[in-house]
MIDRENLUM-684049 format. One line per field, with one value per residue (C-alpha): residue number from 1; residue in one letter; x, y negated, z. Coordinates in Angstrom, 1 decimal. Each point is the difference from the previous one (the first is absolute). Example, Ala and Ser with C-alpha at 12.3 -4.5 7.8 and 13.67 -1.06 7.14 Angstrom:
i = [1; 2]
aa = [a; s]
east = [12.3; 1.4]
north = [4.5; -3.4]
up = [7.8; -0.7]
//
This chain:
i = [1; 2; 3; 4; 5; 6; 7; 8; 9; 10; 11; 12; 13; 14; 15; 16; 17; 18; 19; 20; 21; 22; 23; 24; 25; 26; 27; 28; 29; 30; 31; 32; 33; 34; 35; 36; 37; 38; 39; 40; 41; 42; 43; 44; 45; 46; 47; 48; 49; 50; 51; 52; 53; 54; 55; 56; 57; 58; 59; 60; 61; 62; 63; 64; 65; 66; 67; 68; 69; 70; 71; 72; 73; 74; 75; 76; 77; 78; 79; 80; 81; 82; 83; 84; 85; 86; 87; 88; 89; 90; 91; 92; 93; 94; 95; 96; 97; 98; 99; 100; 101; 102; 103; 104; 105; 106; 107; 108; 109; 110; 111; 112; 113; 114; 115; 116; 117; 118; 119; 120; 121; 122; 123; 124; 125; 126; 127; 128; 129; 130; 131; 132; 133; 134; 135; 136; 137; 138; 139; 140; 141; 142; 143; 144; 145; 146; 147; 148; 149; 150; 151; 152; 153; 154; 155; 156; 157; 158; 159; 160; 161; 162; 163; 164; 165; 166; 167; 168; 169; 170; 171; 172; 173; 174; 175; 176; 177; 178; 179; 180; 181; 182; 183; 184; 185; 186; 187; 188; 189; 190; 191; 192; 193; 194; 195; 196; 197; 198; 199; 200; 201; 202; 203; 204; 205; 206; 207; 208; 209; 210; 211; 212; 213; 214; 215; 216; 217; 218; 219; 220; 221; 222; 223; 224; 225; 226; 227; 228; 229; 230; 231; 232; 233; 234; 235; 236; 237; 238; 239; 240; 241; 242; 243; 244; 245; 246; 247; 248; 249; 250; 251; 252; 253; 254; 255; 256; 257; 258; 259; 260; 261; 262; 263; 264; 265; 266; 267; 268; 269; 270; 271; 272; 273; 274; 275; 276; 277; 278; 279; 280; 281; 282; 283; 284; 285; 286; 287; 288; 289; 290; 291; 292; 293; 294; 295; 296; 297; 298; 299; 300; 301; 302; 303; 304; 305; 306; 307; 308; 309; 310; 311; 312; 313; 314; 315; 316; 317; 318; 319; 320; 321; 322; 323; 324; 325; 326; 327; 328; 329; 330; 331; 332; 333; 334; 335; 336; 337; 338; 339; 340]
aa = [x; x; x; x; x; x; x; x; x; x; x; x; x; x; x; x; x; x; x; x; x; x; x; x; x; x; x; x; x; x; x; x; x; x; x; x; x; x; x; x; x; x; x; x; x; x; x; x; x; x; x; x; x; x; x; x; x; x; x; x; x; x; x; x; x; x; x; x; x; x; x; x; x; x; x; x; x; x; x; x; x; x; x; x; x; x; x; x; x; x; x; x; x; x; x; x; x; x; x; x; x; x; x; x; x; x; x; x; x; x; x; x; x; x; x; x; x; x; x; x; x; x; x; x; x; x; x; x; x; x; x; x; x; x; x; x; x; x; x; x; x; x; x; x; x; x; x; x; x; x; x; x; x; x; x; x; x; x; x; x; x; x; x; x; x; x; x; x; x; x; x; x; x; x; x; x; x; x; x; x; x; x; x; x; x; x; x; x; x; x; x; x; x; x; x; x; x; x; x; x; x; x; x; x; x; x; x; x; x; x; x; x; x; x; x; x; x; x; x; x; x; x; x; x; x; x; x; x; x; x; x; x; x; x; x; x; x; x; x; x; x; x; x; x; x; x; x; x; x; x; x; x; x; x; x; x; x; x; x; x; x; x; x; x; x; x; x; x; x; x; x; x; x; x; x; x; x; x; x; x; x; x; x; x; x; x; x; x; x; x; x; x; x; x; x; x; x; x; x; x; x; x; x; x; x; x; x; x; x; x; x; x; x; x; x; x; x; x; x; x; x; x; x; x; x; x; x; x; x; x; x; x; x; x; x; x; x; x; x; x]
east = [66.6; 0.9; 3.7; -0.8; -2.0; 3.0; 2.4; -2.2; -0.4; 3.7; 0.8; -2.4; 1.4; 3.7; -0.4; -1.2; 2.6; 2.2; -2.7; -1.4; 2.6; -1.3; -3.2; -3.1; -0.3; -3.0; 0.1; -0.6; -3.5; -0.8; -0.2; -0.3; -1.9; -0.3; -2.3; -0.6; -3.7; -3.3; -0.6; -1.8; 3.3; 0.8; -3.5; 1.2; 2.4; -3.0; -2.1; 2.9; 0.2; -3.8; -0.4; 2.9; 1.9; 3.4; -0.3; -1.3; 3.0; 2.5; 1.1; -0.8; -0.5; 2.0; 0.0; -2.3; 0.8; -1.7; 3.0; -1.7; 2.3; 1.8; 3.3; -0.5; -1.1; 3.3; 2.1; -1.6; 0.7; 3.6; 0.5; -1.3; -3.0; -2.4; 0.6; -2.5; -1.3; -3.4; 0.1; -0.1; 2.5; 1.6; 1.2; 1.4; 1.8; 1.4; 1.3; 1.5; 1.8; 1.8; 0.2; 0.4; -1.3; -3.5; -2.7; -3.7; -2.0; -3.6; -2.2; -2.9; -1.6; 0.8; -1.8; 1.1; -2.3; 0.5; -2.9; -0.1; -3.0; -1.2; -2.0; -3.7; 0.8; 2.8; -0.3; 1.4; -0.4; -2.5; 0.7; -1.5; 2.3; 3.1; 2.9; 2.3; -2.6; -0.4; 3.7; 0.4; -2.8; 2.2; 2.6; 0.6; -2.1; 1.0; 0.1; 0.2; 2.3; 1.2; 3.6; 3.0; 1.3; -3.3; -2.2; -2.5; 2.6; 1.1; -3.5; -0.2; 3.5; -0.9; -3.3; 1.6; 2.9; -2.4; -1.4; 3.3; -0.4; 2.3; -1.5; 2.9; -1.0; -3.5; -1.8; 0.6; 0.4; -1.2; 1.3; -2.9; 1.3; -1.7; -3.2; -3.1; -1.9; 2.7; -0.1; -3.8; 0.1; 2.5; -2.3; -3.1; 1.7; 1.3; 3.7; 0.4; -1.9; 0.6; 1.4; 2.2; -0.5; -0.4; -3.3; -2.7; 0.5; -2.4; -2.8; 0.5; -0.1; -3.2; -1.6; 0.8; -1.2; 3.2; 1.6; -0.2; 2.4; 1.7; 2.8; 0.3; 2.7; -1.6; -3.3; 1.8; 0.2; 3.8; 1.0; 3.0; -0.7; -2.9; 2.0; 3.2; 1.7; -0.7; -0.8; 2.8; 1.7; 3.8; 3.0; 3.7; 1.7; 1.6; -3.4; -1.0; 3.2; -0.4; -3.7; -0.9; -2.7; -1.6; 0.0; -1.5; -2.7; -0.8; -0.3; -2.3; -2.3; -0.1; -0.9; -2.8; -1.3; 0.0; -1.9; -2.5; -0.6; -1.0; -2.1; -1.7; -3.5; 0.1; -1.8; 2.9; 2.5; -2.0; -0.1; 3.8; 0.5; -2.1; 2.4; 3.1; -0.9; -1.2; -2.5; -0.6; -3.4; -2.0; -0.9; 3.6; 0.2; -2.7; 2.2; 3.2; -0.5; -0.5; 2.7; 2.6; -0.7; 1.2; 3.1; 1.2; 1.4; -0.8; 3.7; 2.9; 2.4; 1.1; -0.4; 2.8; -2.6; -1.4; 3.5; 1.3; -3.0; 0.9; 3.7; -1.0; -2.2; 2.8; 2.4; -2.4; -0.4; 3.7; -0.8; 2.2; 3.5; 1.8; -3.1; 0.6; -0.7; -2.9; 2.4; 1.8; -2.8; -2.7; 1.1; -0.4; -3.0; -2.0; 0.7; -3.1; -0.6; -2.6; -1.5; -1.9]
north = [51.7; -3.4; 0.9; 3.4; -1.8; -2.3; 2.9; 2.0; -3.0; -0.7; 3.7; 0.1; -3.2; 0.7; 3.6; -1.3; -2.7; 2.1; 0.1; -3.5; -1.7; 1.5; -2.0; 0.9; 3.5; -0.9; -0.8; -3.5; -1.3; 2.3; -0.5; 2.7; -1.6; 1.8; -0.9; 1.1; 1.0; -1.1; -2.7; -3.3; -1.8; 2.1; -0.3; -2.8; 2.6; 2.3; -2.9; -0.9; 3.6; 0.4; -3.3; 0.7; -3.1; 1.7; 1.2; -3.4; -1.8; 2.4; 2.5; 3.7; 1.6; 3.1; 2.1; -1.4; 2.1; -0.5; 0.5; -0.1; -2.4; -3.3; 1.7; 2.5; -2.8; -1.9; 3.2; 0.8; -3.6; 0.3; 3.3; -1.3; 2.4; -3.0; -3.5; -1.8; 0.8; -1.0; -0.1; -2.5; -2.8; 2.1; 2.4; -2.8; -1.6; 3.4; 0.5; -3.5; 0.9; 2.9; -1.6; -3.8; 0.3; 0.9; -2.3; -0.6; 0.4; -0.8; -1.0; 2.4; -0.9; -3.1; 1.0; 2.8; 2.7; 2.5; 0.4; 1.6; 2.3; 1.7; 3.1; 0.0; 1.2; -2.6; -1.4; -3.5; -3.5; -0.4; -1.4; -3.3; -0.5; -2.3; 1.5; 0.4; 2.1; 2.2; 0.5; 0.9; 2.5; 2.0; 0.6; 3.7; 0.9; 2.2; -2.2; 1.5; -1.7; 1.0; 0.5; -1.6; -3.2; -0.7; -3.0; 1.9; 0.5; -3.6; -1.3; 2.0; -1.1; -3.6; 0.0; 1.7; -2.4; -3.0; 1.2; 1.1; 3.7; 2.4; 2.3; 2.5; 0.5; -1.3; 2.2; 3.2; -0.7; 3.0; 0.4; 1.0; -0.8; -2.2; 2.0; -1.7; 3.4; 1.4; -3.1; 0.0; 3.7; -0.7; -2.7; 2.1; 3.0; -2.2; 0.7; -3.8; -2.7; -2.7; -0.5; -2.7; 0.6; -1.7; -1.2; 1.2; 2.3; -2.1; 0.2; 3.7; 0.6; -2.0; 1.8; 3.4; -1.2; 0.9; -3.4; -3.8; -2.8; -1.2; -2.4; -1.4; -2.6; -0.5; -1.0; -2.6; 2.0; -0.6; -3.7; -0.7; 2.9; -1.6; -0.3; 2.1; 1.8; 3.7; 2.2; -0.4; 1.4; 0.0; 1.1; -0.8; -2.7; 2.8; 1.1; -3.6; -0.5; 3.2; -0.2; -3.7; 0.2; 3.0; -1.5; -3.3; 1.9; 1.9; -3.2; -1.6; 3.0; 0.2; -3.7; 0.6; 2.8; -2.0; -2.8; 2.5; 1.2; -3.5; -0.7; 3.4; 0.9; 1.8; 3.0; 0.5; -0.2; 2.5; 2.4; -0.3; 0.5; 3.1; 1.5; -1.3; 1.2; 3.5; 1.6; -3.2; -0.3; -2.6; -1.7; -0.9; -2.0; -2.5; -2.8; 0.7; -2.1; -3.2; 1.0; 0.5; -3.4; -1.5; 2.2; 0.4; -3.2; -1.1; -0.6; 2.3; -2.6; -0.5; -3.2; -0.8; -0.3; 3.5; 1.4; -1.8; 1.3; 3.5; -0.5; -1.2; 3.1; 2.3; -1.8; 0.5; 3.7; 0.6; 2.6; -1.7; -1.3; -2.7; -1.5; -1.6; -3.6; -1.1; -1.1; 3.3; 2.5; -2.2; -0.6; -3.7; 0.8; 1.3; -2.9; -2.2; -2.9; -0.6; 2.4; 2.1]
up = [9.1; -1.4; 0.0; -1.6; -2.8; -0.8; 0.1; -2.4; -2.4; 0.0; -0.7; -2.9; -1.5; 0.6; -1.1; -3.4; -0.4; -2.4; -2.7; 0.7; -2.1; -3.2; 0.3; -1.9; -1.6; -2.1; -3.7; -1.3; 0.3; 2.9; 3.8; 2.7; 2.9; 3.3; 2.8; 3.6; -0.4; -1.3; 2.5; -0.7; -0.7; -3.1; -1.5; -2.4; -1.7; -0.5; -1.5; -2.3; -1.2; -0.5; -1.8; -2.3; 1.1; 0.1; -3.6; -1.1; 1.6; -1.6; 2.6; 0.5; 3.3; 0.4; 3.2; 2.8; 3.1; 3.3; 2.4; 3.4; 1.8; -0.7; 0.8; -2.8; -2.4; 0.8; -0.4; -3.4; -1.1; 1.2; -1.8; -3.3; -0.2; 0.1; -1.3; 2.3; 3.4; 1.5; 3.7; 2.8; 0.7; 2.7; -2.6; -2.2; 2.9; 1.0; -3.5; 0.0; 3.2; -1.8; -3.4; -0.3; -3.6; 1.2; -1.5; 0.2; -3.2; 1.1; 2.9; 0.2; 3.4; 2.0; 3.2; 2.4; -1.2; 2.8; 2.4; 3.5; 0.3; 3.2; 0.3; 1.0; 3.6; 0.6; 3.5; 0.6; -1.3; -2.8; -3.5; 1.1; 3.0; -0.2; -2.0; 3.0; 1.8; -3.1; -0.3; 3.7; -0.3; -2.4; 2.7; 0.5; -3.1; -2.9; -3.1; -3.5; -2.5; -3.4; 1.1; 1.7; -1.4; -1.8; -0.1; 2.2; 2.7; -0.4; 0.9; 3.2; 0.9; -0.6; 1.9; 3.0; 0.1; -0.1; 3.4; 1.6; -0.8; -1.8; -2.7; 0.6; 3.7; 0.5; -2.5; -2.1; -3.7; -2.1; -3.6; -2.2; -3.5; -2.5; -0.8; 1.4; 0.3; 2.3; 2.2; 0.2; 0.8; 2.9; 1.3; -0.2; 1.7; 2.8; -0.8; 0.0; 1.9; -2.7; -3.4; -1.4; -3.7; -3.3; -1.3; -0.6; 3.0; 2.2; -2.6; -0.4; 3.7; 0.4; -3.0; 1.6; 3.4; 1.7; 0.8; -0.2; -1.0; 3.2; -1.2; -3.5; -0.8; -3.4; 1.7; 2.1; 3.2; 0.4; 0.2; -2.3; -2.3; -1.9; -3.2; -0.5; -2.9; 0.5; -3.0; -2.6; -3.1; 0.3; -2.0; -0.3; -2.1; -2.0; -1.3; -0.7; -2.0; -1.9; -0.7; 0.1; -2.7; 1.6; 3.5; -1.4; -1.8; 3.1; 2.0; -2.6; 0.0; 3.7; 0.4; -2.6; 2.2; 3.1; -1.7; -1.3; 3.5; 1.0; -3.2; -0.7; 1.1; 3.4; -1.5; -2.5; 2.8; 2.1; -2.9; -0.4; 3.7; -0.1; -2.6; 1.8; 3.5; -1.1; 2.4; 2.1; 1.6; -2.0; 3.2; 0.6; -3.3; 0.8; 1.3; -1.9; -3.1; 2.1; 2.4; -2.8; -1.3; 3.3; 0.1; -3.6; -1.4; -3.5; -0.7; 0.6; 1.5; 3.6; 2.0; 2.4; 2.8; -0.6; -0.3; 3.1; 2.0; -1.1; 1.0; 3.4; 0.4; -0.9; 2.3; 2.9; -0.7; -0.5; -2.6; -2.6; 0.7; -2.1; -1.5; -3.4; -0.8; -2.2; -2.8; 0.1; -0.5; -1.7; -3.7; -1.1; -2.2; 3.0; 2.3; 0.5; 2.2; 2.7; 2.5; -2.5]
//
């Protein structure tokens, strides 16, 4: 499955190479920004839109497609149908593997915000048992992920490798797409035993009474992944060169949004989350404002420590070959010192 995911991503990107060289297709002052889905990582974009920050900073948002997978976001970026892509670092690294002009634009989440959730009838180690016991309890189980080559698959691959298991042979990975409702439905119906999915999947499963959070890197369950670049906005140097003012305005607006998430009253953030995550059970929102303040940084830059942790993670999973250096993919203005 891992090989298939890389083949599909390569086909999508290489197949669009012919039209990639034309760069942006949007008029001056406009950016088309695609994203995988409405997960927690991309909430700052929603905040910036709702608060009018993009307009105030001098850039207009054009098309805002939800493309379902990181591979599709990267392919749309490569083809010129979008200018910026919001995904996970895995997507940006895969793009850099194909195109050495791939660049990071903003750090959205600097914790690994994929959780493993198990169904209510799951038999095995409990959520309070040591991590290695929990991972081994997933042997032979059906685990729902968004798709091959994704950050959700990457977490399963990483956890299994840490205890000497192989996710290709020691479990069955089930591709469910990026829609949380579909994933929760599969868990409830017993089509999968567990989910490796983007937040707030654990909160939604608990609110529905169908599952519990089992392993959460963002909560400190996985040593070494306490702080790592994960949710990102990325593009190519061609777009940065063609639309420098628009990209800079986008970055200023996004940083304002991320600071607002930290400073605003939790009731305002909850109301905005209700609009963003349409149809979500209100009970699933209770802990999200505080959770996001631990995961979403107040600045959009990347520390070398956080980046290097992410690179080590991807080297372990083997999902991305030819990993780029910090100085290659992180523009100078986004390089910040310290551990973050």
